BAFI-3210 file (N, C-alpha, C; in Angstrom, 3 decimals, decimal comma, padded with zeros to 6 digits):
// residues 293
n [1|2|3|4|5|6|7|8|9|10|11|12|13|14|15|16|17|18|19|20|21|22|23|24|25|26|27|28|29|30|31|32|33|34|35|36|37|38|39|40|41|42|43|44|45|46|47|48|49|50|51|52|53|54|55|56|57|58|59|60|61|62|63|64|65|66|67|68|69|70|71|72|73|74|75|76|77|78|79|80|81|82|83|84|85|86|87|88|89|90|91|92|93|94|95|96|97|98|99|100|101|102|103|104|105|106|107|108|109|110|111|112|113|114|115|116|117|118|119|120|121|122|123|124|125|126|127|128|129|130|131|132|133|134|135|136|137|138|139|140|141|142|143|144|145|146|147|148|149|150|151|152|153|154|155|156|157|158|159|160|161|162|163|164|165|166|167|168|169|170|171|172|173|174|175|176|177|178|179|180|181|182|183|184|185|186|187|188|189|190|191|192|193|194|195|196|197|198|199|200|201|202|203|204|205|206|207|208|209|210|211|212|213|214|215|216|217|218|219|220|221|222|223|224|225|226|227|228|229|230|231|232|233|234|235|236|237|238|239|240|241|242|243|244|245|246|247|248|249|250|251|252|253|254|255|256|257|258|259|260|261|262|263|264|265|266|267|268|269|270|271|272|273|274|275|276|277|278|279|280|281|282|283|284|285|286|287|288|289|290|291|292|293]
n.u [036,052|035,883|038,723|040,937|042,672|045,260|046,803|049,587|050,616|052,546|053,961|053,233|053,971|052,775|051,163|048,965|046,692|045,087|043,110|042,015|038,765|038,195|036,871|035,092|033,486|032,756|033,597|032,414|032,995|031,358|031,701|030,093|028,372|028,616|030,598|032,036|032,627|032,968|033,870|035,812|038,612|039,905|041,889|039,965|037,900|035,683|033,757|030,680|029,816|027,801|027,454|029,899|029,508|029,629|027,592|027,157|029,052|031,590|032,306|034,228|032,479|030,138|027,938|027,432|024,889|024,460|022,571|019,621|016,590|014,953|015,051|015,391|014,142|013,878|011,966|011,043|008,862|009,893|011,135|011,063|012,165|014,058|015,115|017,666|018,495|020,902|022,133|025,085|025,641|024,484|024,254|023,535|021,072|019,996|021,788|022,312|021,187|019,206|017,152|017,585|015,784|016,472|016,741|018,920|022,360|023,447|024,361|022,097|020,246|021,855|022,803|020,452|019,248|016,581|014,791|013,887|014,107|013,990|013,984|014,607|014,278|015,558|016,067|014,076|011,951|010,639|009,508|010,585|009,946|011,596|011,981|013,868|014,616|016,386|018,792|017,565|016,364|013,705|011,542|008,653|006,840|006,005|005,933|004,925|006,227|005,122|002,430|001,375|000,609|000,575|002,276|002,198|004,698|005,613|003,781|000,592|-002,270|-003,332|-005,876|-005,633|-007,700|-010,825|-013,555|-013,042|-012,422|-012,059|-012,339|-013,848|-014,356|-015,076|-014,193|-014,485|-015,228|-017,608|-020,167|-021,577|-019,639|-017,772|-015,940|-015,945|-015,633|-014,329|-014,431|-013,532|-014,533|-015,599|-018,708|-020,981|-023,589|-026,848|-029,688|-033,242|-035,644|-035,423|-033,753|-030,902|-027,631|-025,311|-023,175|-021,338|-020,276|-017,985|-018,932|-018,713|-018,023|-018,387|-017,822|-018,522|-018,674|-021,896|-022,963|-023,319|-022,113|-023,108|-021,989|-022,443|-022,854|-024,756|-025,298|-026,820|-029,201|-031,470|-034,178|-037,296|-038,680|-040,798|-043,072|-041,779|-038,541|-035,690|-032,459|-029,837|-027,123|-026,003|-023,373|-023,686|-026,192|-029,322|-030,451|-033,039|-034,250|-035,904|-034,843|-033,983|-033,221|-032,034|-032,256|-030,500|-031,592|-031,300|-033,252|-035,861|-038,452|-038,805|-039,473|-037,793|-037,821|-035,926|-035,940|-035,221|-036,107|-036,641|-033,756|-032,395|-030,471|-030,706|-032,293|-035,184|-036,713|-038,777|-041,069|-042,126|-044,695|-045,732|-045,564|-044,617|-041,170|-039,773|-038,432|-036,000|-032,589|-030,119|-028,684|-027,610|-026,227|-026,219|-026,057|-026,881|-027,312|-028,375|-026,850|-026,823|-024,597]
n.v [-045,836|-042,924|-040,568|-039,421|-036,381|-034,687|-031,664|-029,827|-026,258|-024,358|-022,104|-021,665|-021,761|-022,980|-025,419|-028,158|-029,748|-032,454|-033,398|-036,210|-036,929|-036,946|-039,564|-042,636|-042,892|-042,958|-040,621|-038,397|-036,652|-035,226|-034,288|-032,057|-033,210|-031,514|-028,875|-026,890|-025,194|-026,409|-025,534|-022,635|-020,878|-017,686|-014,647|-013,315|-014,929|-017,826|-019,145|-020,146|-021,091|-021,024|-022,228|-020,945|-018,305|-016,458|-017,071|-017,635|-016,185|-016,297|-013,881|-011,476|-010,540|-012,186|-014,004|-013,557|-013,387|-013,463|-012,160|-012,170|-013,200|-016,075|-017,242|-020,213|-022,526|-025,718|-028,251|-030,817|-032,287|-032,761|-032,051|-029,265|-026,066|-022,892|-019,644|-018,575|-016,106|-015,276|-013,865|-013,436|-011,784|-011,174|-009,029|-006,866|-007,015|-005,884|-005,371|-007,640|-010,559|-009,912|-009,258|-007,773|-006,176|-004,552|-002,155|-001,865|-002,952|-002,241|-001,142|-001,284|001,798|003,640|006,504|007,787|005,349|002,991|000,670|-002,205|-003,308|-006,344|-007,607|-009,384|-008,606|-010,072|-009,589|-007,650|-009,003|-008,636|-008,091|-006,429|-003,985|-001,971|000,896|002,143|005,142|007,198|008,471|008,191|006,023|004,275|002,621|001,187|-000,716|-002,768|-005,938|-007,851|-010,960|-012,871|-011,779|-011,071|-008,375|-005,567|-002,799|000,368|002,203|004,571|006,553|005,715|003,322|002,179|001,193|-000,289|-000,603|000,976|001,247|-000,931|-002,305|-002,549|-005,204|-005,697|-007,125|-009,742|-012,895|-013,378|-012,303|-010,051|-007,946|-006,506|-006,067|-004,696|-001,735|000,362|003,110|006,553|009,821|013,185|016,620|019,824|021,744|023,687|025,799|026,320|028,415|028,390|030,533|034,038|034,075|034,638|034,615|036,770|035,645|032,724|029,919|027,019|024,740|021,703|018,367|014,810|011,536|008,194|005,058|004,524|006,736|010,150|013,106|016,356|019,779|023,278|027,031|029,812|033,286|036,682|037,043|037,398|038,134|036,036|033,809|032,374|029,725|027,547|026,396|025,837|023,987|023,412|021,651|019,663|017,151|014,602|012,507|011,712|008,727|006,131|006,201|007,687|010,961|012,709|015,753|017,640|021,130|024,272|027,398|031,077|033,871|033,562|032,146|029,276|025,845|024,099|021,822|019,546|017,821|015,328|014,662|011,709|010,271|012,871|015,929|017,915|019,629|020,192|022,691|023,455|025,105|023,486|023,887|024,970|027,734|031,043|031,903|034,498|036,238|035,105|034,912|033,718|030,468|027,130|024,023|020,623|017,715|014,446|011,940|009,310|007,628|006,053|006,328]
n.w [-026,186|-024,281|-023,849|-021,176|-020,596|-019,262|-019,386|-019,299|-018,931|-021,388|-020,763|-018,107|-014,425|-012,298|-010,214|-010,709|-008,608|-007,844|-005,373|-003,502|-001,810|001,660|002,398|002,287|000,150|-003,380|-005,644|-008,377|-011,186|-013,864|-017,244|-019,621|-022,636|-024,845|-026,181|-023,735|-020,443|-017,572|-014,878|-014,146|-013,023|-012,034|-011,213|-010,029|-008,960|-008,874|-011,515|-013,277|-016,380|-019,495|-022,648|-023,327|-022,047|-019,261|-016,359|-013,541|-011,015|-008,520|-006,024|-004,156|-002,251|-002,318|-004,544|-008,071|-010,533|-013,821|-016,576|-018,384|-017,431|-015,709|-012,572|-011,321|-008,683|-007,940|-006,452|-006,976|-005,811|-003,387|-000,152|-000,170|-001,282|-001,677|-001,406|000,749|002,890|004,958|008,258|009,991|011,827|014,786|016,470|014,757|012,989|010,768|008,879|007,299|005,724|003,734|000,759|-002,271|-004,672|-007,609|-010,016|-011,485|-011,879|-009,160|-005,764|-003,248|-002,357|-003,791|-005,708|-007,998|-008,544|-008,250|-006,076|-004,100|-000,695|001,129|004,363|007,411|010,815|013,447|016,151|016,739|015,976|013,458|010,028|007,504|004,841|002,751|000,793|-001,773|-003,115|-005,175|-003,180|-000,836|001,694|003,149|005,565|004,582|005,287|007,944|009,513|012,301|013,418|015,291|016,213|013,949|013,490|011,344|010,415|008,704|007,962|006,449|004,164|002,342|002,464|-000,312|-002,725|-005,781|-007,391|-007,880|-005,607|-003,918|-000,427|003,208|005,029|007,901|011,280|010,305|008,953|006,231|002,981|002,924|001,924|003,850|005,959|004,919|004,756|002,354|001,560|002,250|002,928|003,004|002,944|001,689|001,085|-000,904|-000,132|-001,501|-001,726|-001,389|-003,321|-002,758|-000,538|001,369|002,951|004,525|005,781|005,636|007,139|007,756|006,096|005,817|005,133|006,097|004,762|005,638|004,597|003,818|005,260|005,655|006,978|007,451|008,106|008,981|008,944|009,159|009,084|009,425|007,729|004,917|002,759|001,965|003,973|004,696|005,440|005,000|003,522|001,329|001,328|-000,935|-002,764|-001,374|-000,759|-001,463|-002,878|-001,398|000,090|-000,368|002,120|004,749|005,848|008,641|010,764|013,513|014,157|015,078|015,577|015,759|016,699|016,410|018,564|017,914|016,935|014,604|011,725|009,883|006,741|004,215|000,917|-000,995|-002,777|-003,193|-003,284|-001,664|001,362|003,007|005,239|007,742|010,003|013,105|013,751|011,628|011,247|010,227|009,163|008,658|010,379|010,924|011,895|011,965|011,574|012,192|010,970|011,496|010,476|009,618|007,223|004,972|002,111|-001,088|-002,805]
ca.u [036,091|036,591|040,134|041,196|043,819|045,712|047,969|050,270|050,771|053,844|054,631|052,940|054,718|051,796|051,106|047,677|046,781|043,805|043,085|040,722|038,140|038,495|035,560|035,126|032,326|033,262|032,894|032,392|032,725|030,946|031,610|028,947|028,705|028,774|031,770|031,797|033,517|032,340|034,335|037,137|039,102|040,857|042,261|038,554|037,094|035,182|032,421|030,032|029,412|026,895|027,732|031,095|029,316|029,613|026,436|027,470|030,461|031,962|032,886|034,645|031,200|029,017|027,861|026,807|024,301|024,411|021,662|018,124|015,560|014,328|016,027|014,502|014,507|013,054|012,172|010,629|008,204|010,810|010,851|010,936|013,351|013,879|016,323|017,888|019,518|021,006|023,061|025,874|025,878|023,217|024,117|023,222|020,360|019,451|022,933|022,300|019,802|018,227|016,813|017,375|015,087|017,017|016,479|020,165|023,348|024,270|023,991|020,823|020,458|022,765|022,200|019,721|018,706|015,465|014,865|013,102|014,816|013,220|014,869|013,869|014,973|015,237|016,075|012,784|010,969|009,761|010,040|010,559|009,846|012,185|011,979|015,010|014,467|017,485|019,729|016,466|015,869|012,801|010,808|007,407|005,741|006,719|004,915|005,357|006,047|004,076|001,167|000,676|000,321|001,181|002,401|002,606|005,719|005,308|002,813|-000,844|-002,739|-004,098|-006,070|-005,332|-009,026|-011,913|-014,576|-012,577|-012,389|-011,448|-013,258|-013,918|-015,276|-015,607|-013,224|-014,985|-015,549|-019,033|-020,568|-021,996|-018,577|-016,750|-015,782|-015,416|-015,442|-014,361|-014,067|-013,861|-014,494|-016,507|-019,811|-021,377|-024,841|-027,651|-030,987|-034,321|-036,165|-034,593|-033,047|-029,253|-026,946|-024,007|-021,902|-021,553|-019,002|-017,835|-019,778|-017,911|-018,976|-017,394|-018,731|-018,025|-019,507|-023,138|-023,411|-022,714|-022,381|-022,596|-022,040|-022,576|-023,421|-025,347|-025,793|-027,398|-030,269|-032,206|-035,281|-038,479|-038,413|-042,217|-043,291|-040,732|-037,497|-034,829|-030,933|-029,437|-025,802|-025,269|-022,200|-024,203|-027,712|-029,854|-031,009|-034,792|-034,600|-036,490|-033,701|-034,355|-032,023|-032,328|-031,624|-030,589|-031,569|-031,402|-033,958|-037,246|-038,622|-039,610|-038,762|-037,649|-037,466|-035,241|-036,084|-034,643|-036,714|-035,829|-032,960|-032,272|-029,259|-031,234|-033,035|-036,274|-036,764|-040,106|-041,289|-042,895|-046,182|-046,044|-045,416|-043,745|-039,870|-039,162|-037,724|-034,827|-031,402|-028,999|-029,028|-026,495|-026,572|-025,429|-027,009|-026,497|-028,147|-027,802|-026,692|-026,545|-023,451]
ca.v [-045,313|-041,515|-040,567|-038,400|-035,726|-033,511|-031,119|-028,571|-024,972|-024,346|-020,974|-021,483|-022,644|-023,420|-026,835|-028,698|-030,519|-033,051|-034,049|-037,219|-036,464|-037,753|-040,340|-043,965|-042,974|-042,545|-039,139|-038,419|-035,286|-035,589|-033,058|-032,161|-033,870|-030,447|-027,969|-025,921|-025,231|-026,767|-024,504|-022,210|-019,960|-016,686|-013,953|-012,804|-015,957|-018,877|-019,038|-021,130|-020,774|-021,813|-021,967|-020,009|-017,081|-016,371|-016,994|-017,394|-016,004|-016,052|-012,718|-011,086|-010,230|-013,207|-014,447|-012,657|-013,991|-012,745|-012,704|-011,915|-014,514|-016,443|-018,134|-021,545|-023,375|-026,924|-029,426|-032,053|-033,095|-033,082|-031,209|-027,940|-025,232|-021,603|-018,769|-018,392|-014,974|-015,307|-013,004|-013,897|-010,637|-010,987|-007,693|-005,819|-007,794|-004,999|-005,186|-008,939|-011,372|-009,100|-009,532|-006,525|-006,023|-003,375|-001,778|-002,052|-003,762|-001,393|-001,417|-000,607|003,127|004,175|007,625|007,621|003,946|002,772|-000,645|-002,538|-004,224|-007,149|-008,289|-009,663|-008,308|-011,216|-008,895|-006,926|-010,123|-007,857|-008,115|-004,986|-003,688|-000,713|001,560|002,961|006,321|007,882|008,184|008,102|004,737|004,246|001,472|001,485|-001,559|-003,641|-007,016|-008,541|-012,265|-013,683|-011,342|-010,732|-006,808|-004,820|-001,313|001,041|003,299|005,910|006,371|005,453|002,122|002,603|000,138|-000,021|-000,607|001,752|000,543|-001,863|-001,700|-003,234|-006,050|-005,549|-007,956|-010,775|-013,579|-013,616|-010,920|-009,824|-006,536|-005,888|-005,872|-004,054|-000,432|000,643|004,545|007,550|011,059|014,538|017,790|021,053|021,821|024,994|025,854|027,321|028,650|028,747|031,883|035,129|033,917|034,815|034,887|037,400|035,112|031,306|029,357|025,835|024,034|020,499|016,967|013,403|010,354|006,941|004,178|005,080|007,755|011,422|014,101|017,598|020,828|024,703|028,074|030,921|034,619|037,829|036,452|038,455|037,246|035,756|032,300|031,815|028,600|026,468|026,886|024,429|024,193|022,423|021,636|018,810|016,663|013,263|012,412|010,913|007,331|006,126|006,430|009,061|011,450|013,940|016,103|018,661|022,375|025,337|028,891|032,126|034,970|033,216|031,188|028,197|024,465|023,759|020,347|019,404|016,603|015,208|013,838|010,554|010,592|014,199|016,496|019,206|019,243|021,333|023,162|024,030|025,296|022,408|024,105|025,514|029,181|031,965|032,080|035,385|036,873|034,270|035,721|032,793|029,066|026,117|022,829|019,576|016,807|013,308|011,369|008,078|007,746|004,902|006,639]
ca.w [-024,883|-024,315|-023,162|-020,355|-020,973|-018,313|-020,181|-018,724|-019,737|-021,735|-019,982|-016,645|-013,469|-011,185|-010,010|-010,614|-007,668|-007,592|-003,932|-003,152|-000,454|002,872|002,500|001,536|-001,024|-004,425|-006,124|-009,844|-012,021|-015,190|-017,981|-020,561|-023,930|-025,846|-025,691|-022,708|-019,367|-016,205|-013,940|-014,364|-012,003|-012,204|-010,099|-009,359|-008,283|-009,716|-012,437|-014,117|-018,053|-020,329|-024,232|-023,244|-021,519|-017,889|-015,773|-012,144|-010,457|-007,032|-005,901|-002,890|-001,351|-002,397|-005,901|-009,004|-011,485|-015,181|-017,744|-018,212|-017,505|-014,500|-011,505|-010,792|-007,583|-008,091|-005,347|-007,588|-004,692|-002,151|001,311|-000,447|-001,765|-001,519|-001,182|002,259|003,083|006,425|008,875|011,153|012,997|015,629|017,050|013,897|012,097|009,533|007,964|006,532|005,547|003,030|-000,456|-002,880|-006,048|-007,973|-011,433|-012,309|-010,938|-008,287|-004,351|-002,808|-001,932|-004,749|-006,221|-009,345|-008,709|-007,489|-005,656|-002,804|-000,007|002,206|005,316|008,686|012,026|014,443|017,415|017,068|015,573|012,627|008,670|006,807|003,378|002,362|-000,380|-002,210|-003,923|-005,218|-002,134|000,197|002,133|004,251|005,906|004,264|005,850|009,129|010,021|013,372|013,171|016,216|016,323|012,621|013,231|010,126|010,512|007,425|008,483|005,634|003,148|002,651|001,935|-001,642|-003,354|-007,084|-008,020|-007,173|-004,977|-002,979|000,820|004,203|005,855|009,379|011,972|009,589|008,287|004,880|002,162|002,806|001,746|005,197|006,787|004,162|004,556|001,017|001,230|003,339|002,235|003,713|002,025|001,703|000,137|-001,110|-000,145|-002,241|-000,835|-002,117|-003,577|-002,538|000,733|001,395|004,252|004,307|006,573|005,467|007,677|008,115|005,448|005,623|005,236|006,287|004,364|005,992|004,014|003,225|006,171|005,325|008,035|006,915|008,993|008,343|009,741|008,238|009,740|008,745|006,826|004,332|001,860|002,608|004,384|004,844|006,274|004,589|002,498|001,226|001,144|-001,751|-002,934|-000,545|-001,433|-002,077|-003,011|-000,324|-000,336|-000,182|003,504|005,119|006,867|009,556|011,727|014,401|013,740|015,914|015,037|016,814|016,064|016,713|019,449|017,306|016,636|013,112|011,370|008,337|006,162|002,843|000,078|-001,383|-003,892|-003,460|-002,822|-001,084|002,363|003,362|006,438|008,075|011,477|013,589|013,746|010,301|011,545|009,427|009,744|008,096|011,351|011,287|011,733|011,912|011,665|012,211|010,419|011,981|010,092|009,205|006,320|004,319|000,542|-001,943|-003,594]
c.u [036,755|037,851|040,027|042,508|044,187|047,103|048,406|050,384|052,038|054,607|054,339|053,805|053,972|051,745|049,433|047,643|045,191|043,778|041,726|040,202|038,228|037,192|035,834|034,130|033,028|032,736|033,372|032,239|032,566|030,965|030,505|029,590|029,262|030,110|031,341|032,684|032,578|032,770|035,669|037,454|039,884|041,238|040,979|037,654|036,702|033,965|031,987|029,508|028,410|027,159|028,970|030,653|028,925|028,205|026,372|028,607|030,700|032,764|033,401|033,313|030,068|029,104|027,106|026,178|023,943|023,400|020,353|017,309|015,166|015,316|015,141|015,061|013,414|013,192|011,737|009,751|008,916|010,310|010,457|012,048|012,981|015,289|016,475|018,736|019,573|021,918|023,724|025,990|024,585|023,113|023,647|022,377|019,845|020,559|022,926|021,032|018,841|018,125|016,583|016,720|015,611|016,633|017,834|021,195|024,000|023,765|022,673|021,141|021,444|022,145|021,668|019,356|017,617|015,296|014,082|014,059|013,995|014,187|014,069|014,773|014,651|015,223|014,720|011,570|010,027|010,334|009,675|010,718|010,497|011,980|013,116|014,623|015,465|018,519|018,848|016,074|014,882|011,995|009,342|006,256|006,665|005,467|005,714|004,950|005,001|002,840|000,549|000,235|001,002|001,158|002,967|003,413|005,462|004,450|001,413|-001,187|-003,605|-004,537|-006,158|-006,709|-010,098|-012,969|-014,309|-012,529|-011,760|-012,516|-013,248|-014,852|-015,823|-014,403|-013,488|-015,338|-016,886|-019,161|-020,696|-020,896|-017,593|-016,681|-015,248|-015,440|-015,222|-013,771|-014,486|-013,757|-015,435|-017,614|-020,251|-022,914|-025,633|-028,873|-032,067|-034,880|-035,090|-033,837|-031,515|-028,821|-025,502|-022,860|-022,294|-020,147|-019,058|-018,519|-018,747|-018,740|-017,794|-018,495|-017,980|-019,105|-020,756|-023,714|-022,638|-023,224|-022,041|-022,739|-022,199|-023,170|-023,674|-025,655|-026,081|-028,174|-030,914|-033,077|-036,392|-038,506|-039,925|-042,314|-042,279|-039,540|-036,463|-033,437|-030,489|-027,870|-025,067|-024,336|-022,575|-025,678|-028,213|-030,350|-032,555|-035,086|-035,147|-035,485|-034,304|-033,292|-032,588|-031,562|-031,599|-030,661|-031,891|-032,272|-035,396|-037,287|-039,401|-038,675|-038,876|-037,303|-036,874|-035,515|-035,663|-035,716|-035,896|-035,004|-032,793|-030,854|-029,709|-032,022|-034,073|-036,285|-038,088|-040,292|-042,196|-044,319|-046,605|-046,206|-044,327|-042,227|-039,035|-038,301|-036,494|-033,718|-030,215|-029,523|-027,579|-027,095|-025,595|-026,175|-026,400|-027,540|-027,539|-027,713|-026,356|-025,374|-022,075]
c.v [-043,966|-041,536|-039,353|-037,696|-034,886|-033,149|-029,858|-027,469|-024,785|-023,164|-020,989|-022,289|-023,130|-024,936|-027,134|-029,695|-031,104|-034,009|-035,119|-036,687|-037,317|-038,504|-041,689|-044,132|-042,339|-041,179|-038,936|-036,989|-035,476|-034,195|-033,144|-032,687|-032,650|-029,686|-026,973|-026,115|-025,553|-025,903|-024,011|-021,136|-018,783|-015,856|-013,307|-013,619|-017,210|-018,611|-020,310|-020,621|-021,600|-021,377|-020,915|-018,691|-017,357|-016,195|-016,851|-017,240|-015,765|-014,703|-012,503|-011,058|-011,261|-013,734|-013,645|-013,482|-013,043|-013,294|-012,184|-012,944|-014,809|-017,227|-019,162|-022,210|-024,496|-027,872|-030,797|-032,895|-033,405|-032,152|-029,747|-027,274|-023,639|-020,975|-018,222|-017,244|-014,681|-014,221|-013,540|-013,176|-010,574|-009,769|-006,502|-006,375|-007,158|-005,104|-006,448|-009,460|-010,651|-009,535|-008,044|-006,751|-004,673|-003,307|-001,921|-002,697|-002,819|-001,757|-000,733|000,773|004,059|005,212|007,192|006,096|003,732|001,244|-000,789|-003,569|-004,905|-007,773|-008,310|-009,200|-009,099|-010,484|-008,265|-007,925|-009,450|-008,139|-006,821|-004,954|-002,332|-000,333|002,228|004,026|007,187|007,569|008,016|006,560|004,832|003,153|001,849|000,534|-002,595|-004,587|-007,824|-009,915|-013,016|-013,132|-011,085|-009,183|-006,353|-003,497|-000,725|002,284|004,632|005,482|005,930|004,023|002,666|001,375|000,454|-000,139|-000,064|000,917|-000,655|-001,362|-002,675|-003,883|-006,101|-006,587|-009,209|-011,407|-013,922|-012,289|-010,635|-008,392|-005,871|-005,581|-005,126|-002,509|-000,066|002,261|005,426|008,693|012,467|015,679|019,004|020,988|023,293|025,060|026,613|027,272|028,889|030,173|032,859|035,008|034,079|035,101|035,551|036,550|033,480|030,724|027,868|024,742|022,754|019,305|015,923|012,350|009,086|005,827|004,737|006,283|009,021|012,468|015,508|018,759|022,177|025,735|029,176|032,058|035,597|037,476|037,655|037,558|036,998|034,181|031,597|030,797|027,418|027,109|025,715|024,974|023,079|022,607|020,582|017,823|015,226|013,238|011,405|009,523|007,243|006,273|007,677|009,775|012,738|014,348|017,190|019,840|023,241|026,626|029,861|033,155|034,663|031,937|030,113|027,053|024,222|022,065|020,408|017,946|016,558|014,268|012,685|011,036|012,082|014,762|017,976|018,612|020,549|021,567|023,958|024,187|023,942|022,695|024,784|027,239|030,009|032,107|033,221|036,288|036,105|035,082|035,026|031,428|028,091|024,785|021,802|018,324|015,576|012,315|010,166|008,388|006,417|005,095|006,022]
c.w [-024,997|-023,294|-022,098|-020,301|-020,067|-019,083|-019,542|-019,769|-020,101|-020,975|-018,590|-015,662|-012,282|-011,206|-010,030|-009,686|-007,769|-006,258|-003,858|-001,941|000,541|003,200|001,690|000,320|-002,082|-004,909|-007,571|-010,382|-013,356|-016,062|-019,092|-021,790|-024,959|-025,306|-024,667|-021,415|-018,189|-015,252|-014,310|-013,273|-012,644|-011,150|-009,340|-008,729|-009,238|-010,433|-013,091|-015,337|-018,396|-021,786|-024,118|-022,594|-020,031|-017,179|-014,227|-011,750|-009,069|-007,016|-004,421|-001,867|-001,463|-003,830|-006,780|-010,238|-012,786|-016,079|-017,411|-018,445|-016,253|-013,703|-010,850|-009,518|-007,597|-006,936|-006,033|-006,467|-003,649|-000,947|000,977|-000,831|-001,654|-001,351|000,285|002,343|004,566|006,772|009,921|012,121|013,757|016,227|016,134|012,879|010,826|008,478|006,908|006,435|004,852|001,454|-001,243|-004,281|-006,690|-009,550|-012,259|-011,315|-010,308|-006,807|-004,063|-002,199|-002,604|-005,367|-007,617|-009,589|-007,716|-007,191|-004,396|-002,219|001,125|003,223|006,701|009,905|013,155|015,770|017,782|016,566|014,475|011,076|008,089|005,349|003,213|000,987|-000,717|-003,159|-004,047|-004,122|-000,755|000,505|003,149|004,362|005,534|004,974|006,814|009,700|011,198|013,197|014,092|016,351|015,068|012,491|012,160|010,418|009,188|008,006|007,883|004,626|003,501|002,116|000,746|-002,417|-004,972|-007,967|-007,296|-006,657|-004,070|-001,609|001,715|004,877|007,231|010,120|011,310|009,060|006,753|004,299|002,050|002,734|002,964|006,128|006,060|004,171|003,232|000,705|002,470|002,629|003,043|002,671|002,464|000,788|000,180|-001,221|-000,988|-001,511|-001,760|-002,304|-003,659|-001,255|000,435|002,715|003,888|004,901|006,299|006,021|007,753|007,268|005,036|005,631|005,361|005,893|004,932|005,550|003,383|004,186|005,772|006,445|007,461|008,124|008,318|009,208|008,998|009,498|008,820|007,524|006,223|003,295|002,501|002,838|004,358|005,892|006,156|003,584|002,574|001,154|000,136|-001,983|-001,934|-001,340|-002,082|-002,071|-001,886|-000,840|-000,248|001,088|003,762|006,254|007,402|010,305|012,307|013,885|015,039|015,204|015,996|015,999|016,223|017,696|018,879|017,181|015,198|013,056|010,018|007,931|004,784|002,118|-000,310|-002,657|-004,263|-002,872|-002,087|000,194|002,603|004,864|006,633|009,558|011,877|013,472|012,543|010,536|010,491|010,084|009,175|009,105|011,673|011,135|011,537|012,136|011,441|011,776|011,008|011,672|009,487|008,289|005,649|002,807|000,075|-002,702|-002,998]
res [m|a|k|v|k|i|q|g|h|a|s|g|t|g|v|l|t|v|t|a|p|n|t|s|t|d|r|t|i|t|l|p|d|s|t|g|t|l|a|t|t|d|d|n|g|s|q|l|d|h|s|g|s|k|k|i|e|a|t|s|t|g|a|s|v|t|g|v|g|k|f|f|l|e|n|n|g|g|a|g|g|g|i|v|a|s|n|t|d|a|s|n|p|a|t|g|g|f|l|d|l|m|e|r|d|v|n|f|g|t|a|n|n|y|g|v|r|l|y|y|d|g|s|a|n|k|f|h|i|q|g|g|n|e|t|t|v|a|t|h|l|t|m|v|r|d|s|g|d|i|t|i|d|t|g|d|l|i|f|g|t|a|g|k|g|i|v|l|g|s|t|s|n|t|n|a|n|t|l|h|d|y|e|e|g|t|w|t|p|s|f|s|g|n|i|a|f|s|t|k|l|h|f|t|y|t|k|i|g|s|i|v|h|v|t|g|y|c|n|n|a|s|g|t|f|g|t|s|w|s|v|s|g|l|p|y|t|s|s|g|s|y|n|t|a|a|l|w|s|h|g|q|d|q|d|y|m|m|y|m|p|h|n|s|s|s|f|n|i|r|d|r|d|g|a|n|m|d|s|m|a|e|i|s|f|d|c|t|y|l|t|n|q]
***
């Protein structure tokens, strides 16, 4: 049978007290078979060791876990397990009940340290994700518990893989309900033959999904227009659909029509009745077409 030995310290004057619990149920402390310390105390608090190395220590502000690896919570099929970070100060919910993920063992928001803080604000009924960058701390995302609304406080929503989008109006991931592209920019027009304009303004475009809207204004024309001419340099190639748009022009009392060939990045302009357009002075574009890009 193994023996139990209680030994005093030769130079110590403290008294070791073992107090039985206030219960009628027996309590048992079992020591490990191998050499090791179940629990020790010092002036800084209590700690749990493994193979003679400190792993968990109670501190004045909480507990510190030492070592590189994983922290496991196992329920073995029970009611469940988890990490609970609670806050007893109801008047200031943001000061407690948080979880910090840090790159080193320092406080959140410390200079030259990067990390993320997760916390729940019970007074506002919101869950927050904060980013710590050097000494700057900012809330990046807020989620309301009851409504499920999510607010991005700072920054943009960026997909890590190109071609992904946001599903609107559907609870399943269907292509017909997925907005996969949005873009704004400028484009530079080129004109057929010897046509030129000394003033070219506001050549912009906006792309939403497969719809492309382009604008532009030209003035002080020169060259030979004839009965038809073309403008190229559009930001996207047209789809196989037949695309038309209305035009406005000053200089001739004529009606013009613009149309785009299939799979083309240019559009053609002609008079509705096939009349000559050489007296054109200025023209404005405000056109929408479809693309497969």
